[in-house]
PyMOL commands that place a pseudoatom at each C-alpha (Angstrom):
pseudoatom trace, name=CA, resn=MET, resi=1, chain=A, elem=C, hetatm=0, pos=[12.237, -25.223, 10.376]
pseudoatom trace, name=CA, resn=TRP, resi=2, chain=A, elem=C, hetatm=0, pos=[10.231, -23.328, 13.009]
pseudoatom trace, name=CA, resn=ASP, resi=3, chain=A, elem=C, hetatm=0, pos=[12.403, -20.266, 12.496]
pseudoatom trace, name=CA, resn=THR, resi=4, chain=A, elem=C, hetatm=0, pos=[11.566, -20.323, 8.785]
pseudoatom trace, name=CA, resn=ILE, resi=5, chain=A, elem=C, hetatm=0, pos=[7.852, -20.589, 9.542]
pseudoatom trace, name=CA, resn=LYS, resi=6, chain=A, elem=C, hetatm=0, pos=[8.050, -17.786, 12.123]
pseudoatom trace, name=CA, resn=SER, resi=7, chain=A, elem=C, hetatm=0, pos=[9.939, -15.606, 9.624]
pseudoatom trace, name=CA, resn=ALA, resi=8, chain=A, elem=C, hetatm=0, pos=[7.310, -16.219, 6.924]
pseudoatom trace, name=CA, resn=ILE, resi=9, chain=A, elem=C, hetatm=0, pos=[4.518, -15.350, 9.361]
pseudoatom trace, name=CA, resn=LYS, resi=10, chain=A, elem=C, hetatm=0, pos=[6.299, -12.133, 10.383]
pseudoatom trace, name=CA, resn=LYS, resi=11, chain=A, elem=C, hetatm=0, pos=[6.673, -11.131, 6.712]
pseudoatom trace, name=CA, resn=GLN, resi=12, chain=A, elem=C, hetatm=0, pos=[2.959, -11.687, 6.126]
pseudoatom trace, name=CA, resn=GLU, resi=13, chain=A, elem=C, hetatm=0, pos=[2.054, -9.739, 9.278]
pseudoatom trace, name=CA, resn=PHE, resi=14, chain=A, elem=C, hetatm=0, pos=[4.251, -6.867, 8.103]
pseudoatom trace, name=CA, resn=THR, resi=15, chain=A, elem=C, hetatm=0, pos=[2.625, -6.961, 4.651]
pseudoatom trace, name=CA, resn=ILE, resi=16, chain=A, elem=C, hetatm=0, pos=[-0.900, -6.999, 6.101]
pseudoatom trace, name=CA, resn=ILE, resi=17, chain=A, elem=C, hetatm=0, pos=[-0.251, -4.059, 8.450]
pseudoatom trace, name=CA, resn=MET, resi=18, chain=A, elem=C, hetatm=0, pos=[1.701, -2.051, 5.869]
pseudoatom trace, name=CA, resn=CYS, resi=19, chain=A, elem=C, hetatm=0, pos=[-1.025, -2.589, 3.274]
pseudoatom trace, name=CA, resn=PHE, resi=20, chain=A, elem=C, hetatm=0, pos=[-3.758, -1.677, 5.769]
pseudoatom trace, name=CA, resn=CYS, resi=21, chain=A, elem=C, hetatm=0, pos=[-2.051, 1.618, 6.651]
pseudoatom trace, name=CA, resn=MET, resi=22, chain=A, elem=C, hetatm=0, pos=[-1.327, 2.571, 3.038]
pseudoatom trace, name=CA, resn=VAL, resi=23, chain=A, elem=C, hetatm=0, pos=[-4.821, 1.666, 1.799]
pseudoatom trace, name=CA, resn=SER, resi=24, chain=A, elem=C, hetatm=0, pos=[-6.461, 3.532, 4.688]
pseudoatom trace, name=CA, resn=VAL, resi=25, chain=A, elem=C, hetatm=0, pos=[-4.711, 6.798, 3.843]
pseudoatom trace, name=CA, resn=MET, resi=26, chain=A, elem=C, hetatm=0, pos=[-4.678, 6.436, 0.054]
pseudoatom trace, name=CA, resn=ASN, resi=27, chain=A, elem=C, hetatm=0, pos=[-8.352, 5.421, -0.081]
pseudoatom trace, name=CA, resn=LEU, resi=28, chain=A, elem=C, hetatm=0, pos=[-9.303, 8.493, 1.943]
pseudoatom trace, name=CA, resn=TYR, resi=29, chain=A, elem=C, hetatm=0, pos=[-7.023, 10.680, -0.205]
pseudoatom trace, name=CA, resn=ASN, resi=30, chain=A, elem=C, hetatm=0, pos=[-8.533, 9.420, -3.462]
pseudoatom trace, name=CA, resn=THR, resi=31, chain=A, elem=C, hetatm=0, pos=[-12.058, 9.790, -2.100]
pseudoatom trace, name=CA, resn=ILE, resi=32, chain=A, elem=C, hetatm=0, pos=[-11.296, 13.398, -1.170]
pseudoatom trace, name=CA, resn=CYS, resi=33, chain=A, elem=C, hetatm=0, pos=[-9.832, 14.041, -4.638]
pseudoatom trace, name=CA, resn=ASN, resi=34, chain=A, elem=C, hetatm=0, pos=[-12.787, 12.408, -6.416]
pseudoatom trace, name=CA, resn=MET, resi=35, chain=A, elem=C, hetatm=0, pos=[-15.371, 14.278, -4.325]
pseudoatom trace, name=CA, resn=GLY, resi=36, chain=A, elem=C, hetatm=0, pos=[-13.680, 17.629, -4.855]
pseudoatom trace, name=CA, resn=GLY, resi=37, chain=A, elem=C, hetatm=0, pos=[-12.733, 18.090, -1.217]
pseudoatom trace, name=CA, resn=PHE, resi=38, chain=A, elem=C, hetatm=0, pos=[-13.482, 16.871, 2.285]
pseudoatom trace, name=CA, resn=THR, resi=39, chain=A, elem=C, hetatm=0, pos=[-17.192, 16.888, 3.134]
pseudoatom trace, name=CA, resn=ALA, resi=40, chain=A, elem=C, hetatm=0, pos=[-19.476, 15.078, 5.569]
pseudoatom trace, name=CA, resn=ALA, resi=41, chain=A, elem=C, hetatm=0, pos=[-19.951, 12.356, 2.940]
pseudoatom trace, name=CA, resn=THR, resi=42, chain=A, elem=C, hetatm=0, pos=[-16.212, 11.700, 2.486]
pseudoatom trace, name=CA, resn=LEU, resi=43, chain=A, elem=C, hetatm=0, pos=[-15.623, 9.283, 5.381]
pseudoatom trace, name=CA, resn=PRO, resi=44, chain=A, elem=C, hetatm=0, pos=[-18.703, 7.120, 4.661]
pseudoatom trace, name=CA, resn=ALA, resi=45, chain=A, elem=C, hetatm=0, pos=[-17.767, 6.996, 0.967]
pseudoatom trace, name=CA, resn=ALA, resi=46, chain=A, elem=C, hetatm=0, pos=[-14.174, 5.973, 1.789]
pseudoatom trace, name=CA, resn=ALA, resi=47, chain=A, elem=C, hetatm=0, pos=[-15.382, 3.359, 4.283]
pseudoatom trace, name=CA, resn=GLN, resi=48, chain=A, elem=C, hetatm=0, pos=[-17.768, 1.919, 1.708]
pseudoatom trace, name=CA, resn=THR, resi=49, chain=A, elem=C, hetatm=0, pos=[-14.940, 1.169, -0.740]
pseudoatom trace, name=CA, resn=PHE, resi=50, chain=A, elem=C, hetatm=0, pos=[-12.256, 0.224, 1.802]
pseudoatom trace, name=CA, resn=VAL, resi=51, chain=A, elem=C, hetatm=0, pos=[-12.702, -3.549, 1.979]
pseudoatom trace, name=CA, resn=ILE, resi=52, chain=A, elem=C, hetatm=0, pos=[-12.602, -4.232, -1.765]
pseudoatom trace, name=CA, resn=CYS, resi=53, chain=A, elem=C, hetatm=0, pos=[-9.745, -1.764, -2.168]
pseudoatom trace, name=CA, resn=TYR, resi=54, chain=A, elem=C, hetatm=0, pos=[-7.806, -3.477, 0.642]
pseudoatom trace, name=CA, resn=VAL, resi=55, chain=A, elem=C, hetatm=0, pos=[-8.316, -6.947, -0.850]
pseudoatom trace, name=CA, resn=VAL, resi=56, chain=A, elem=C, hetatm=0, pos=[-7.216, -5.755, -4.296]
pseudoatom trace, name=CA, resn=ALA, resi=57, chain=A, elem=C, hetatm=0, pos=[-4.172, -3.999, -2.814]
pseudoatom trace, name=CA, resn=LEU, resi=58, chain=A, elem=C, hetatm=0, pos=[-3.186, -6.981, -0.664]
pseudoatom trace, name=CA, resn=CYS, resi=59, chain=A, elem=C, hetatm=0, pos=[-3.342, -9.287, -3.693]
pseudoatom trace, name=CA, resn=GLY, resi=60, chain=A, elem=C, hetatm=0, pos=[-1.242, -6.831, -5.682]
pseudoatom trace, name=CA, resn=ASP, resi=61, chain=A, elem=C, hetatm=0, pos=[1.222, -6.548, -2.829]
pseudoatom trace, name=CA, resn=ILE, resi=62, chain=A, elem=C, hetatm=0, pos=[1.615, -10.310, -2.362]
pseudoatom trace, name=CA, resn=PHE, resi=63, chain=A, elem=C, hetatm=0, pos=[1.613, -11.406, -6.018]
pseudoatom trace, name=CA, resn=ILE, resi=64, chain=A, elem=C, hetatm=0, pos=[2.998, -8.419, -7.971]
pseudoatom trace, name=CA, resn=ALA, resi=65, chain=A, elem=C, hetatm=0, pos=[4.702, -5.671, -5.956]
pseudoatom trace, name=CA, resn=GLY, resi=66, chain=A, elem=C, hetatm=0, pos=[6.382, -7.827, -3.309]
pseudoatom trace, name=CA, resn=PRO, resi=67, chain=A, elem=C, hetatm=0, pos=[8.077, -10.240, -5.728]
pseudoatom trace, name=CA, resn=GLY, resi=68, chain=A, elem=C, hetatm=0, pos=[8.857, -7.412, -8.182]
pseudoatom trace, name=CA, resn=SER, resi=69, chain=A, elem=C, hetatm=0, pos=[10.461, -5.179, -5.572]
pseudoatom trace, name=CA, resn=ASN, resi=70, chain=A, elem=C, hetatm=0, pos=[12.395, -8.121, -4.119]
pseudoatom trace, name=CA, resn=ARG, resi=71, chain=A, elem=C, hetatm=0, pos=[13.819, -8.868, -7.591]
pseudoatom trace, name=CA, resn=LEU, resi=72, chain=A, elem=C, hetatm=0, pos=[14.887, -5.235, -7.964]
pseudoatom trace, name=CA, resn=LEU, resi=73, chain=A, elem=C, hetatm=0, pos=[16.481, -5.249, -4.499]
pseudoatom trace, name=CA, resn=ALA, resi=74, chain=A, elem=C, hetatm=0, pos=[18.372, -8.446, -5.326]
pseudoatom trace, name=CA, resn=GLN, resi=75, chain=A, elem=C, hetatm=0, pos=[19.865, -7.080, -8.570]
pseudoatom trace, name=CA, resn=ARG, resi=76, chain=A, elem=C, hetatm=0, pos=[22.551, -5.111, -6.759]
pseudoatom trace, name=CA, resn=GLU, resi=77, chain=A, elem=C, hetatm=0, pos=[23.800, -4.052, -3.350]
pseudoatom trace, name=CA, resn=TRP, resi=78, chain=A, elem=C, hetatm=0, pos=[21.799, -1.003, -2.247]
pseudoatom trace, name=CA, resn=LYS, resi=79, chain=A, elem=C, hetatm=0, pos=[23.240, 1.513, 0.181]
pseudoatom trace, name=CA, resn=HIS, resi=80, chain=A, elem=C, hetatm=0, pos=[19.872, 1.994, 1.921]
pseudoatom trace, name=CA, resn=PRO, resi=81, chain=A, elem=C, hetatm=0, pos=[17.666, -1.075, 1.323]
pseudoatom trace, name=CA, resn=LEU, resi=82, chain=A, elem=C, hetatm=0, pos=[15.163, 0.020, 3.995]
pseudoatom trace, name=CA, resn=ILE, resi=83, chain=A, elem=C, hetatm=0, pos=[14.454, 3.094, 1.882]
pseudoatom trace, name=CA, resn=MET, resi=84, chain=A, elem=C, hetatm=0, pos=[14.638, 1.383, -1.507]
pseudoatom trace, name=CA, resn=LYS, resi=85, chain=A, elem=C, hetatm=0, pos=[12.122, -1.367, -0.637]
pseudoatom trace, name=CA, resn=PRO, resi=86, chain=A, elem=C, hetatm=0, pos=[9.190, 1.045, -0.092]
pseudoatom trace, name=CA, resn=VAL, resi=87, chain=A, elem=C, hetatm=0, pos=[10.278, 3.071, -3.147]
pseudoatom trace, name=CA, resn=PHE, resi=88, chain=A, elem=C, hetatm=0, pos=[10.125, -0.061, -5.315]
pseudoatom trace, name=CA, resn=MET, resi=89, chain=A, elem=C, hetatm=0, pos=[6.831, -1.091, -3.723]
pseudoatom trace, name=CA, resn=VAL, resi=90, chain=A, elem=C, hetatm=0, pos=[5.274, 2.276, -4.591]
pseudoatom trace, name=CA, resn=CYS, resi=91, chain=A, elem=C, hetatm=0, pos=[6.638, 2.022, -8.149]
pseudoatom trace, name=CA, resn=HIS, resi=92, chain=A, elem=C, hetatm=0, pos=[4.772, -1.278, -8.521]
pseudoatom trace, name=CA, resn=MET, resi=93, chain=A, elem=C, hetatm=0, pos=[1.638, -0.537, -6.498]
pseudoatom trace, name=CA, resn=VAL, resi=94, chain=A, elem=C, hetatm=0, pos=[0.733, 2.926, -7.839]
pseudoatom trace, name=CA, resn=PRO, resi=95, chain=A, elem=C, hetatm=0, pos=[0.218, 1.807, -11.477]
pseudoatom trace, name=CA, resn=TYR, resi=96, chain=A, elem=C, hetatm=0, pos=[-1.615, -1.317, -10.266]
pseudoatom trace, name=CA, resn=MET, resi=97, chain=A, elem=C, hetatm=0, pos=[-3.932, 0.509, -7.863]
pseudoatom trace, name=CA, resn=SER, resi=98, chain=A, elem=C, hetatm=0, pos=[-4.455, 3.376, -10.340]
pseudoatom trace, name=CA, resn=LEU, resi=99, chain=A, elem=C, hetatm=0, pos=[-5.657, 0.735, -12.797]
pseudoatom trace, name=CA, resn=TYR, resi=100, chain=A, elem=C, hetatm=0, pos=[-8.028, -0.541, -10.091]
pseudoatom trace, name=CA, resn=GLY, resi=101, chain=A, elem=C, hetatm=0, pos=[-9.248, 3.051, -9.564]
pseudoatom trace, name=CA, resn=MET, resi=102, chain=A, elem=C, hetatm=0, pos=[-9.857, 3.421, -13.290]
pseudoatom trace, name=CA, resn=CYS, resi=103, chain=A, elem=C, hetatm=0, pos=[-11.860, 0.175, -13.409]
pseudoatom trace, name=CA, resn=TYR, resi=104, chain=A, elem=C, hetatm=0, pos=[-13.812, 1.216, -10.319]
pseudoatom trace, name=CA, resn=SER, resi=105, chain=A, elem=C, hetatm=0, pos=[-14.650, 4.591, -11.906]
pseudoatom trace, name=CA, resn=ILE, resi=106, chain=A, elem=C, hetatm=0, pos=[-15.909, 2.893, -15.055]
pseudoatom trace, name=CA, resn=ILE, resi=107, chain=A, elem=C, hetatm=0, pos=[-17.905, 0.179, -13.276]
pseudoatom trace, name=CA, resn=ALA, resi=108, chain=A, elem=C, hetatm=0, pos=[-19.256, 1.984, -10.202]
pseudoatom trace, name=CA, resn=HIS, resi=109, chain=A, elem=C, hetatm=0, pos=[-19.624, 5.524, -11.479]
pseudoatom trace, name=CA, resn=GLY, resi=110, chain=A, elem=C, hetatm=0, pos=[-20.397, 4.885, -15.135]
pseudoatom trace, name=CA, resn=ALA, resi=111, chain=A, elem=C, hetatm=0, pos=[-17.371, 6.704, -16.521]
pseudoatom trace, name=CA, resn=PRO, resi=112, chain=A, elem=C, hetatm=0, pos=[-17.060, 6.121, -20.264]
pseudoatom trace, name=CA, resn=VAL, resi=113, chain=A, elem=C, hetatm=0, pos=[-14.637, 3.344, -21.170]
pseudoatom trace, name=CA, resn=SER, resi=114, chain=A, elem=C, hetatm=0, pos=[-13.073, 5.663, -23.741]
pseudoatom trace, name=CA, resn=SER, resi=115, chain=A, elem=C, hetatm=0, pos=[-11.878, 7.911, -20.901]
pseudoatom trace, name=CA, resn=GLY, resi=116, chain=A, elem=C, hetatm=0, pos=[-10.110, 5.005, -19.169]
pseudoatom trace, name=CA, resn=LEU, resi=117, chain=A, elem=C, hetatm=0, pos=[-6.598, 6.003, -20.203]
pseudoatom trace, name=CA, resn=SER, resi=118, chain=A, elem=C, hetatm=0, pos=[-7.009, 9.599, -19.058]
pseudoatom trace, name=CA, resn=ILE, resi=119, chain=A, elem=C, hetatm=0, pos=[-8.491, 8.412, -15.735]
pseudoatom trace, name=CA, resn=TRP, resi=120, chain=A, elem=C, hetatm=0, pos=[-5.543, 6.028, -15.240]
pseudoatom trace, name=CA, resn=VAL, resi=121, chain=A, elem=C, hetatm=0, pos=[-2.932, 8.698, -16.054]
pseudoatom trace, name=CA, resn=THR, resi=122, chain=A, elem=C, hetatm=0, pos=[-4.644, 11.214, -13.739]
pseudoatom trace, name=CA, resn=ASN, resi=123, chain=A, elem=C, hetatm=0, pos=[-4.788, 8.645, -10.944]
pseudoatom trace, name=CA, resn=LEU, resi=124, chain=A, elem=C, hetatm=0, pos=[-1.171, 7.670, -11.567]
pseudoatom trace, name=CA, resn=GLY, resi=125, chain=A, elem=C, hetatm=0, pos=[0.079, 11.246, -11.276]
pseudoatom trace, name=CA, resn=ARG, resi=126, chain=A, elem=C, hetatm=0, pos=[-1.769, 12.213, -8.146]
pseudoatom trace, name=CA, resn=ASN, resi=127, chain=A, elem=C, hetatm=0, pos=[-1.212, 8.868, -6.398]
pseudoatom trace, name=CA, resn=VAL, resi=128, chain=A, elem=C, hetatm=0, pos=[2.560, 8.749, -6.843]
pseudoatom trace, name=CA, resn=ILE, resi=129, chain=A, elem=C, hetatm=0, pos=[2.794, 12.271, -5.379]
pseudoatom trace, name=CA, resn=MET, resi=130, chain=A, elem=C, hetatm=0, pos=[0.990, 11.097, -2.238]
pseudoatom trace, name=CA, resn=ALA, resi=131, chain=A, elem=C, hetatm=0, pos=[2.089, 7.448, -1.979]
pseudoatom trace, name=CA, resn=MET, resi=132, chain=A, elem=C, hetatm=0, pos=[5.864, 7.910, -2.259]
pseudoatom trace, name=CA, resn=PRO, resi=133, chain=A, elem=C, hetatm=0, pos=[6.394, 10.219, 0.740]
pseudoatom trace, name=CA, resn=LEU, resi=134, chain=A, elem=C, hetatm=0, pos=[3.623, 8.483, 2.679]
pseudoatom trace, name=CA, resn=SER, resi=135, chain=A, elem=C, hetatm=0, pos=[5.276, 5.095, 2.279]
pseudoatom trace, name=CA, resn=VAL, resi=136, chain=A, elem=C, hetatm=0, pos=[8.932, 6.095, 2.603]
pseudoatom trace, name=CA, resn=LEU, resi=137, chain=A, elem=C, hetatm=0, pos=[8.656, 8.730, 5.336]
pseudoatom trace, name=CA, resn=ILE, resi=138, chain=A, elem=C, hetatm=0, pos=[5.642, 7.743, 7.426]
pseudoatom trace, name=CA, resn=VAL, resi=139, chain=A, elem=C, hetatm=0, pos=[4.087, 4.284, 7.038]
pseudoatom trace, name=CA, resn=SER, resi=140, chain=A, elem=C, hetatm=0, pos=[7.189, 2.128, 6.490]
pseudoatom trace, name=CA, resn=PRO, resi=141, chain=A, elem=C, hetatm=0, pos=[9.124, 3.611, 9.450]
pseudoatom trace, name=CA, resn=PHE, resi=142, chain=A, elem=C, hetatm=0, pos=[5.983, 3.397, 11.608]
pseudoatom trace, name=CA, resn=VAL, resi=143, chain=A, elem=C, hetatm=0, pos=[5.386, -0.286, 10.827]
pseudoatom trace, name=CA, resn=ARG, resi=144, chain=A, elem=C, hetatm=0, pos=[9.084, -1.134, 11.275]
pseudoatom trace, name=CA, resn=ARG, resi=145, chain=A, elem=C, hetatm=0, pos=[9.050, 0.585, 14.686]
pseudoatom trace, name=CA, resn=LEU, resi=146, chain=A, elem=C, hetatm=0, pos=[5.852, -1.250, 15.579]
pseudoatom trace, name=CA, resn=PHE, resi=147, chain=A, elem=C, hetatm=0, pos=[7.530, -4.580, 14.789]
pseudoatom trace, name=CA, resn=ALA, resi=148, chain=A, elem=C, hetatm=0, pos=[10.695, -3.599, 16.670]
pseudoatom trace, name=CA, resn=TRP, resi=149, chain=A, elem=C, hetatm=0, pos=[8.573, -2.708, 19.710]
pseudoatom trace, name=CA, resn=LYS, resi=150, chain=A, elem=C, hetatm=0, pos=[6.625, -5.957, 19.365]
pseudoatom trace, name=CA, resn=GLY, resi=151, chain=A, elem=C, hetatm=0, pos=[9.888, -7.950, 19.142]
pseudoatom trace, name=CA, resn=ALA, resi=152, chain=A, elem=C, hetatm=0, pos=[11.395, -6.181, 22.152]
pseudoatom trace, name=CA, resn=ARG, resi=153, chain=A, elem=C, hetatm=0, pos=[8.220, -6.769, 24.135]
pseudoatom trace, name=CA, resn=ALA, resi=154, chain=A, elem=C, hetatm=0, pos=[8.236, -10.477, 23.223]
pseudoatom trace, name=CA, resn=ALA, resi=155, chain=A, elem=C, hetatm=0, pos=[11.913, -10.730, 24.262]
pseudoatom trace, name=CA, resn=ARG, resi=156, chain=A, elem=C, hetatm=0, pos=[11.166, -9.123, 27.640]
pseudoatom trace, name=CA, resn=THR, resi=157, chain=A, elem=C, hetatm=0, pos=[8.256, -11.506, 28.157]
pseudoatom trace, name=CA, resn=ALA, resi=158, chain=A, elem=C, hetatm=0, pos=[10.425, -14.514, 27.271]
pseudoatom trace, name=CA, resn=ARG, resi=159, chain=A, elem=C, hetatm=0, pos=[13.111, -13.480, 29.785]
pseudoatom trace, name=CA, resn=ALA, resi=160, chain=A, elem=C, hetatm=0, pos=[10.597, -12.993, 32.589]
for i in range(1, 160): cmd.bond("trace and resi %d" % i, "trace and resi %d" % (i + 1))
show_as sticks, trace
zoom trace
């Protein structure tokens, strides 16, 4: 029973850290794109929207993308499941977070509701280009290595 609880906690820790890393980079990226480049106002603007963006992304990760990508992984035997999991997560999260970006543009910046579809499609295109390599090549391996290091450190501590 304790092993099951520990496993569930580890999964949630992984999700929280993975989501934090992805939202940090993607929020900055989208702020840069929306402001037309990196300026002195970019970091404060990204920081201002980070918390709500992180909460929205974490909810999407836990309730939509996580279960959806797990169902896709379970449908067949994948040759490289450590690569396919972040691919499926991006395929779920990019449309979801692009929808959030569209709603944010309409509510916070007064974009016309009639332009919602074009905002969503624009966000979708530019976010998948950034999110896929970021997740598969950088963030997912980084977080997995972080957890491997943490596990090895805990094992060394337990033996001592």
